[in-house]
VONU-727284 format. One record per residue: chain; x, y, z of N, C-alpha, C in turn; residue number from 1. Coordinates in Angstrom, 1 decimal. Layout:
<nodes>
<node mol="A" n_xx="X" n_yy="Y" n_zz="Z" ca_xx="X" ca_yy="Y" ca_zz="Z" c_xx="X" c_yy="Y" c_zz="Z" seq="NUM"/>
...
</nodes>
This chain:
<nodes>
<node mol="A" n_xx="0.9" n_yy="-1.2" n_zz="0.0" ca_xx="0.0" ca_yy="0.0" ca_zz="0.0" c_xx="0.9" c_yy="1.2" c_zz="0.0" seq="1"/>
<node mol="A" n_xx="0.7" n_yy="2.1" n_zz="-0.9" ca_xx="1.4" ca_yy="3.4" ca_zz="-1.0" c_xx="0.8" c_yy="4.4" c_zz="-0.2" seq="2"/>
<node mol="A" n_xx="1.6" n_yy="5.3" n_zz="0.5" ca_xx="1.0" ca_yy="6.4" ca_zz="1.2" c_xx="1.5" c_yy="7.7" c_zz="0.6" seq="3"/>
<node mol="A" n_xx="0.6" n_yy="8.6" n_zz="0.3" ca_xx="0.9" ca_yy="9.8" ca_zz="-0.3" c_xx="0.4" c_yy="10.9" c_zz="0.6" seq="4"/>
<node mol="A" n_xx="1.2" n_yy="12.0" n_zz="0.7" ca_xx="0.8" ca_yy="13.1" ca_zz="1.6" c_xx="0.5" c_yy="14.3" c_zz="0.6" seq="5"/>
<node mol="A" n_xx="-0.6" n_yy="14.9" n_zz="0.9" ca_xx="-1.1" ca_yy="16.0" ca_zz="0.1" c_xx="-1.6" c_yy="17.1" c_zz="1.0" seq="6"/>
<node mol="A" n_xx="-0.8" n_yy="18.2" n_zz="1.1" ca_xx="-1.2" ca_yy="19.2" ca_zz="2.1" c_xx="-0.9" c_yy="18.6" c_zz="3.5" seq="7"/>
<node mol="A" n_xx="-1.7" n_yy="18.6" n_zz="4.4" ca_xx="-1.5" ca_yy="18.0" ca_zz="5.7" c_xx="-2.2" c_yy="16.6" c_zz="5.8" seq="8"/>
<node mol="A" n_xx="-2.9" n_yy="16.2" n_zz="4.7" ca_xx="-3.7" ca_yy="15.0" ca_zz="4.7" c_xx="-2.9" c_yy="13.8" c_zz="4.2" seq="9"/>
<node mol="A" n_xx="-3.2" n_yy="12.7" n_zz="4.7" ca_xx="-2.6" ca_yy="11.4" ca_zz="4.3" c_xx="-3.6" c_yy="10.6" c_zz="3.5" seq="10"/>
<node mol="A" n_xx="-3.2" n_yy="10.2" n_zz="2.3" ca_xx="-4.0" ca_yy="9.4" ca_zz="1.5" c_xx="-3.4" c_yy="8.0" c_zz="1.3" seq="11"/>
<node mol="A" n_xx="-4.1" n_yy="7.0" n_zz="1.7" ca_xx="-3.6" ca_yy="5.7" ca_zz="1.6" c_xx="-4.1" c_yy="5.1" c_zz="0.3" seq="12"/>
<node mol="A" n_xx="-3.2" n_yy="4.9" n_zz="-0.6" ca_xx="-3.6" ca_yy="4.4" ca_zz="-1.9" c_xx="-3.7" c_yy="2.9" c_zz="-1.8" seq="13"/>
<node mol="A" n_xx="-4.9" n_yy="2.3" n_zz="-2.2" ca_xx="-5.1" ca_yy="0.9" ca_zz="-2.1" c_xx="-5.6" c_yy="0.4" c_zz="-0.8" seq="14"/>
<node mol="A" n_xx="-5.9" n_yy="1.3" n_zz="0.1" ca_xx="-6.5" ca_yy="0.9" ca_zz="1.4" c_xx="-7.8" c_yy="0.2" c_zz="1.2" seq="15"/>
<node mol="A" n_xx="-8.0" n_yy="-0.9" n_zz="1.9" ca_xx="-9.2" ca_yy="-1.6" ca_zz="1.8" c_xx="-9.2" c_yy="-2.6" c_zz="0.6" seq="16"/>
<node mol="A" n_xx="-8.2" n_yy="-2.7" n_zz="-0.2" ca_xx="-8.1" ca_yy="-3.6" ca_zz="-1.3" c_xx="-7.4" c_yy="-4.9" c_zz="-0.7" seq="17"/>
<node mol="A" n_xx="-8.1" n_yy="-6.0" n_zz="-0.9" ca_xx="-7.5" ca_yy="-7.3" ca_zz="-0.4" c_xx="-6.5" c_yy="-7.8" c_zz="-1.5" seq="18"/>
<node mol="A" n_xx="-5.3" n_yy="-7.9" n_zz="-1.1" ca_xx="-4.3" ca_yy="-8.4" ca_zz="-2.1" c_xx="-3.9" c_yy="-9.8" c_zz="-1.9" seq="19"/>
<node mol="A" n_xx="-4.6" n_yy="-10.5" n_zz="-1.1" ca_xx="-4.3" ca_yy="-12.0" ca_zz="-0.9" c_xx="-5.0" c_yy="-12.8" c_zz="-2.0" seq="20"/>
<node mol="A" n_xx="-4.4" n_yy="-13.9" n_zz="-2.4" ca_xx="-5.0" ca_yy="-14.7" ca_zz="-3.4" c_xx="-6.3" c_yy="-15.3" c_zz="-3.0" seq="21"/>
<node mol="A" n_xx="-7.2" n_yy="-15.5" n_zz="-3.9" ca_xx="-8.5" ca_yy="-16.0" ca_zz="-3.6" c_xx="-8.4" c_yy="-17.5" c_zz="-3.2" seq="22"/>
<node mol="A" n_xx="-9.0" n_yy="-17.8" n_zz="-2.1" ca_xx="-9.0" ca_yy="-19.2" ca_zz="-1.6" c_xx="-10.5" c_yy="-19.6" c_zz="-1.4" seq="23"/>
<node mol="A" n_xx="-10.7" n_yy="-20.9" n_zz="-1.5" ca_xx="-12.1" ca_yy="-21.3" ca_zz="-1.2" c_xx="-11.9" c_yy="-22.5" c_zz="-0.2" seq="24"/>
<node mol="A" n_xx="-13.0" n_yy="-22.8" n_zz="0.4" ca_xx="-13.0" ca_yy="-23.9" ca_zz="1.4" c_xx="-13.9" c_yy="-25.0" c_zz="0.9" seq="25"/>
<node mol="A" n_xx="-13.5" n_yy="-26.2" n_zz="1.0" ca_xx="-14.3" ca_yy="-27.4" ca_zz="0.5" c_xx="-14.5" c_yy="-28.3" c_zz="1.8" seq="26"/>
<node mol="A" n_xx="-15.7" n_yy="-28.6" n_zz="2.0" ca_xx="-16.1" ca_yy="-29.6" ca_zz="3.1" c_xx="-16.0" c_yy="-31.0" c_zz="2.4" seq="27"/>
<node mol="A" n_xx="-15.1" n_yy="-31.8" n_zz="3.0" ca_xx="-14.9" ca_yy="-33.2" ca_zz="2.4" c_xx="-16.2" c_yy="-34.0" c_zz="2.6" seq="28"/>
<node mol="A" n_xx="-16.6" n_yy="-34.6" n_zz="1.5" ca_xx="-17.7" ca_yy="-35.6" ca_zz="1.4" c_xx="-17.2" c_yy="-37.0" c_zz="1.3" seq="29"/>
<node mol="A" n_xx="-18.0" n_yy="-37.9" n_zz="1.6" ca_xx="-17.6" ca_yy="-39.3" ca_zz="1.4" c_xx="-17.2" c_yy="-39.6" c_zz="0.0" seq="30"/>
<node mol="A" n_xx="-16.1" n_yy="-40.2" n_zz="-0.2" ca_xx="-15.6" ca_yy="-40.6" ca_zz="-1.5" c_xx="-14.6" c_yy="-39.5" c_zz="-2.1" seq="31"/>
<node mol="A" n_xx="-14.5" n_yy="-38.4" n_zz="-1.5" ca_xx="-13.6" ca_yy="-37.3" ca_zz="-2.0" c_xx="-12.1" c_yy="-37.8" c_zz="-1.8" seq="32"/>
<node mol="A" n_xx="-11.3" n_yy="-37.4" n_zz="-2.7" ca_xx="-9.8" ca_yy="-37.7" ca_zz="-2.6" c_xx="-9.1" c_yy="-36.4" c_zz="-3.0" seq="33"/>
<node mol="A" n_xx="-7.9" n_yy="-36.2" n_zz="-2.5" ca_xx="-7.1" ca_yy="-35.0" ca_zz="-2.9" c_xx="-7.0" c_yy="-34.9" c_zz="-4.4" seq="34"/>
<node mol="A" n_xx="-6.7" n_yy="-36.1" n_zz="-5.0" ca_xx="-6.5" ca_yy="-36.0" ca_zz="-6.5" c_xx="-7.8" c_yy="-35.6" c_zz="-7.2" seq="35"/>
<node mol="A" n_xx="-9.0" n_yy="-36.1" n_zz="-6.7" ca_xx="-10.2" ca_yy="-35.7" ca_zz="-7.3" c_xx="-10.5" c_yy="-34.2" c_zz="-7.1" seq="36"/>
<node mol="A" n_xx="-10.2" n_yy="-33.7" n_zz="-5.9" ca_xx="-10.5" ca_yy="-32.3" ca_zz="-5.6" c_xx="-9.5" c_yy="-31.4" c_zz="-6.4" seq="37"/>
<node mol="A" n_xx="-8.3" n_yy="-31.9" n_zz="-6.6" ca_xx="-7.3" ca_yy="-31.1" ca_zz="-7.4" c_xx="-7.8" c_yy="-31.1" c_zz="-8.9" seq="38"/>
<node mol="A" n_xx="-8.3" n_yy="-32.2" n_zz="-9.4" ca_xx="-8.8" ca_yy="-32.2" ca_zz="-10.7" c_xx="-10.0" c_yy="-31.3" c_zz="-10.9" seq="39"/>
<node mol="A" n_xx="-10.9" n_yy="-31.3" n_zz="-9.9" ca_xx="-12.1" ca_yy="-30.5" ca_zz="-10.0" c_xx="-11.8" c_yy="-29.0" c_zz="-9.9" seq="40"/>
<node mol="A" n_xx="-11.0" n_yy="-28.6" n_zz="-8.9" ca_xx="-10.8" ca_yy="-27.2" ca_zz="-8.6" c_xx="-9.6" c_yy="-26.6" c_zz="-9.4" seq="41"/>
<node mol="A" n_xx="-8.6" n_yy="-27.4" n_zz="-9.6" ca_xx="-7.4" ca_yy="-26.9" ca_zz="-10.1" c_xx="-7.1" c_yy="-27.3" c_zz="-11.6" seq="42"/>
<node mol="A" n_xx="-7.9" n_yy="-28.3" n_zz="-12.1" ca_xx="-7.7" ca_yy="-28.7" ca_zz="-13.4" c_xx="-6.8" c_yy="-29.9" c_zz="-13.7" seq="43"/>
<node mol="A" n_xx="-6.1" n_yy="-30.3" n_zz="-12.6" ca_xx="-5.2" ca_yy="-31.5" ca_zz="-12.8" c_xx="-5.0" c_yy="-32.2" c_zz="-11.5" seq="44"/>
<node mol="A" n_xx="-5.2" n_yy="-33.5" n_zz="-11.5" ca_xx="-5.0" ca_yy="-34.3" ca_zz="-10.3" c_xx="-3.6" c_yy="-34.2" c_zz="-9.8" seq="45"/>
<node mol="A" n_xx="-2.6" n_yy="-33.9" n_zz="-10.7" ca_xx="-1.2" ca_yy="-33.8" ca_zz="-10.3" c_xx="-1.0" c_yy="-32.6" c_zz="-9.3" seq="46"/>
<node mol="A" n_xx="-1.9" n_yy="-31.8" n_zz="-9.2" ca_xx="-1.8" ca_yy="-30.6" ca_zz="-8.3" c_xx="-2.3" c_yy="-30.9" c_zz="-6.8" seq="47"/>
<node mol="A" n_xx="-2.6" n_yy="-32.2" n_zz="-6.5" ca_xx="-3.1" ca_yy="-32.5" ca_zz="-5.2" c_xx="-2.1" c_yy="-32.1" c_zz="-4.1" seq="48"/>
<node mol="A" n_xx="-0.8" n_yy="-32.2" n_zz="-4.4" ca_xx="0.1" ca_yy="-31.8" ca_zz="-3.3" c_xx="0.0" c_yy="-30.3" c_zz="-2.9" seq="49"/>
<node mol="A" n_xx="-0.5" n_yy="-29.4" n_zz="-3.8" ca_xx="-0.7" ca_yy="-28.0" ca_zz="-3.4" c_xx="-1.8" c_yy="-27.9" c_zz="-2.4" seq="50"/>
<node mol="A" n_xx="-2.9" n_yy="-28.7" n_zz="-2.5" ca_xx="-3.9" ca_yy="-28.8" ca_zz="-1.5" c_xx="-3.4" c_yy="-29.3" c_zz="-0.2" seq="51"/>
<node mol="A" n_xx="-2.6" n_yy="-30.4" n_zz="-0.3" ca_xx="-2.0" ca_yy="-31.1" ca_zz="0.8" c_xx="-1.1" c_yy="-30.1" c_zz="1.6" seq="52"/>
<node mol="A" n_xx="-0.2" n_yy="-29.4" n_zz="0.9" ca_xx="0.7" ca_yy="-28.4" ca_zz="1.6" c_xx="0.0" c_yy="-27.3" c_zz="2.2" seq="53"/>
<node mol="A" n_xx="-1.0" n_yy="-26.7" n_zz="1.5" ca_xx="-1.8" ca_yy="-25.6" ca_zz="2.0" c_xx="-2.5" c_yy="-25.9" c_zz="3.3" seq="54"/>
<node mol="A" n_xx="-2.9" n_yy="-27.1" n_zz="3.4" ca_xx="-3.7" ca_yy="-27.6" ca_zz="4.6" c_xx="-2.8" c_yy="-28.3" c_zz="5.6" seq="55"/>
<node mol="A" n_xx="-1.5" n_yy="-28.3" n_zz="5.4" ca_xx="-0.5" ca_yy="-28.9" ca_zz="6.4" c_xx="-0.8" c_yy="-30.3" c_zz="6.7" seq="56"/>
<node mol="A" n_xx="-1.2" n_yy="-31.1" n_zz="5.6" ca_xx="-1.5" ca_yy="-32.5" ca_zz="5.8" c_xx="-0.2" c_yy="-33.3" c_zz="5.6" seq="57"/>
<node mol="A" n_xx="0.0" n_yy="-34.2" n_zz="6.6" ca_xx="1.2" ca_yy="-35.1" ca_zz="6.6" c_xx="1.0" c_yy="-36.3" c_zz="5.6" seq="58"/>
<node mol="A" n_xx="-0.3" n_yy="-36.6" n_zz="5.4" ca_xx="-0.6" ca_yy="-37.8" ca_zz="4.5" c_xx="-1.7" c_yy="-37.4" c_zz="3.5" seq="59"/>
<node mol="A" n_xx="-2.1" n_yy="-38.3" n_zz="2.7" ca_xx="-3.2" ca_yy="-38.0" ca_zz="1.7" c_xx="-4.5" c_yy="-38.3" c_zz="2.3" seq="60"/>
<node mol="A" n_xx="-4.5" n_yy="-38.7" n_zz="3.6" ca_xx="-5.8" ca_yy="-39.2" ca_zz="4.2" c_xx="-6.6" c_yy="-37.9" c_zz="4.6" seq="61"/>
<node mol="A" n_xx="-7.8" n_yy="-37.9" n_zz="4.0" ca_xx="-8.8" ca_yy="-36.8" ca_zz="4.4" c_xx="-10.1" c_yy="-37.5" c_zz="4.9" seq="62"/>
<node mol="A" n_xx="-10.8" n_yy="-36.9" n_zz="5.8" ca_xx="-12.0" ca_yy="-37.5" ca_zz="6.4" c_xx="-13.2" c_yy="-36.6" c_zz="6.1" seq="63"/>
<node mol="A" n_xx="-14.3" n_yy="-37.3" n_zz="6.0" ca_xx="-15.6" ca_yy="-36.7" ca_zz="5.8" c_xx="-15.8" c_yy="-35.5" c_zz="6.8" seq="64"/>
<node mol="A" n_xx="-16.2" n_yy="-34.4" n_zz="6.4" ca_xx="-16.5" ca_yy="-33.2" ca_zz="7.1" c_xx="-15.2" c_yy="-32.4" c_zz="7.4" seq="65"/>
<node mol="A" n_xx="-14.0" n_yy="-32.8" n_zz="7.0" ca_xx="-12.8" ca_yy="-32.0" ca_zz="7.1" c_xx="-13.1" c_yy="-30.7" c_zz="6.2" seq="66"/>
<node mol="A" n_xx="-12.5" n_yy="-29.6" n_zz="6.7" ca_xx="-12.5" ca_yy="-28.4" ca_zz="5.9" c_xx="-11.2" c_yy="-28.2" c_zz="5.2" seq="67"/>
<node mol="A" n_xx="-11.1" n_yy="-28.2" n_zz="3.9" ca_xx="-9.9" ca_yy="-28.0" ca_zz="3.2" c_xx="-9.9" c_yy="-26.7" c_zz="2.5" seq="68"/>
<node mol="A" n_xx="-8.8" n_yy="-26.0" n_zz="2.6" ca_xx="-8.6" ca_yy="-24.7" ca_zz="1.9" c_xx="-8.1" c_yy="-25.1" c_zz="0.5" seq="69"/>
<node mol="A" n_xx="-8.7" n_yy="-24.6" n_zz="-0.5" ca_xx="-8.3" ca_yy="-24.9" ca_zz="-1.9" c_xx="-7.6" c_yy="-23.6" c_zz="-2.5" seq="70"/>
<node mol="A" n_xx="-6.4" n_yy="-23.8" n_zz="-3.0" ca_xx="-5.7" ca_yy="-22.6" ca_zz="-3.6" c_xx="-6.4" c_yy="-22.1" c_zz="-4.9" seq="71"/>
<node mol="A" n_xx="-6.1" n_yy="-20.9" n_zz="-5.2" ca_xx="-6.7" ca_yy="-20.3" ca_zz="-6.5" c_xx="-6.1" c_yy="-21.0" c_zz="-7.7" seq="72"/>
<node mol="A" n_xx="-6.8" n_yy="-21.1" n_zz="-8.7" ca_xx="-6.4" ca_yy="-21.7" ca_zz="-9.9" c_xx="-5.2" c_yy="-21.0" c_zz="-10.5" seq="73"/>
</nodes>
């Protein structure tokens, strides 16, 4: 965020703009796998490790009703 001073006033350029990447949350349903979620949300099952890393998962094991954060495409 840039700060510009004009007269005695302070203008914060970009204030209120969210610069974080868009993330979504998926509630795991019976039968879901990381590979299937990666294929659905990210376009390729080979990107399952991105979901795994973002959610700090030690294994590929996910359980029904887990909340997984899905990275932006």
